[in-house]
C-alpha positions as CSV (number, residue, x, y, z in Angstrom):
1,M,0.0,0.0,0.0
2,A,1.3,3.4,-0.9
3,N,2.1,5.9,1.8
4,I,-0.7,8.5,2.2
5,E,0.7,12.0,2.4
6,H,-0.6,13.7,5.5
7,D,0.3,16.4,8.0
8,E,-1.4,18.0,11.1
9,N,-3.9,19.8,8.8
10,G,-5.1,17.1,6.5
11,F,-4.1,14.5,3.9
12,T,-4.0,13.8,0.2
13,C,-6.3,11.0,-1.0
14,E,-5.1,8.4,-3.5
15,C,-7.3,10.2,-6.1
16,G,-5.1,13.3,-5.5
17,L,-7.7,15.4,-3.7
18,R,-6.4,17.3,-0.6
19,N,-8.7,16.7,2.4
20,E,-8.3,19.3,5.2
21,Y,-9.2,18.1,8.6
22,P,-12.3,19.7,10.1
23,G,-11.6,21.5,13.4
24,Y,-13.0,18.7,15.6
25,V,-10.4,16.1,14.4
26,Q,-7.8,17.5,16.9
27,A,-10.4,17.4,19.7
28,H,-11.0,13.7,18.9
29,W,-7.3,12.8,18.3
30,S,-7.5,9.6,20.4
31,V,-10.7,8.3,18.8
32,R,-10.7,6.3,15.5
33,L,-12.6,8.5,13.1
34,S,-14.0,7.4,9.8
35,Y,-13.6,9.8,6.9
36,S,-14.8,9.6,3.3
37,C,-13.2,11.5,0.5
38,A,-15.4,13.0,-2.2
39,C,-14.2,10.1,-4.4
40,Q,-15.8,7.7,-1.9
41,R,-12.5,6.2,-0.7
42,Q,-12.7,5.7,3.0
43,Y,-10.0,6.3,5.6
44,I,-9.5,5.9,9.4
45,L,-7.9,8.9,11.1
46,Y,-6.3,8.1,14.5
47,R,-3.6,9.9,16.5
48,G,-2.1,11.5,13.4
49,T,-2.2,8.5,11.2
50,V,-4.3,8.0,8.1
51,V,-5.1,4.5,6.9
52,K,-7.2,3.6,3.9
53,T,-10.0,1.1,4.7
54,S,-12.5,-0.8,2.6
55,R,-16.2,-0.4,2.6
56,E,-16.6,-4.0,3.5
57,S,-14.9,-3.5,6.9
58,A,-16.9,-5.2,9.6
59,E,-15.4,-3.1,12.3
60,I,-17.4,0.0,13.2
61,Y,-15.6,3.3,14.0
62,D,-16.8,6.4,15.7
63,S,-17.8,8.7,12.9
64,E,-20.2,10.9,14.8
65,A,-17.9,13.9,14.5
66,F,-18.2,13.7,10.8
67,G,-22.0,13.9,10.8
68,D,-22.6,10.3,9.6
């Protein structure tokens, strides 16, 4: 898997779209947050890491902060 370019302000999706973190990501730094890019790729944000996930993932993550 390719490395996902990220910093403290956001990350760049595999599609090339830059995703800026909403303000509440820092407040939920120690919670696994689910995030979907506009291209529908899904990621897990956790303690400064960004990991691509699949839609078929059976594990449920806290995505309330993203309005899901």
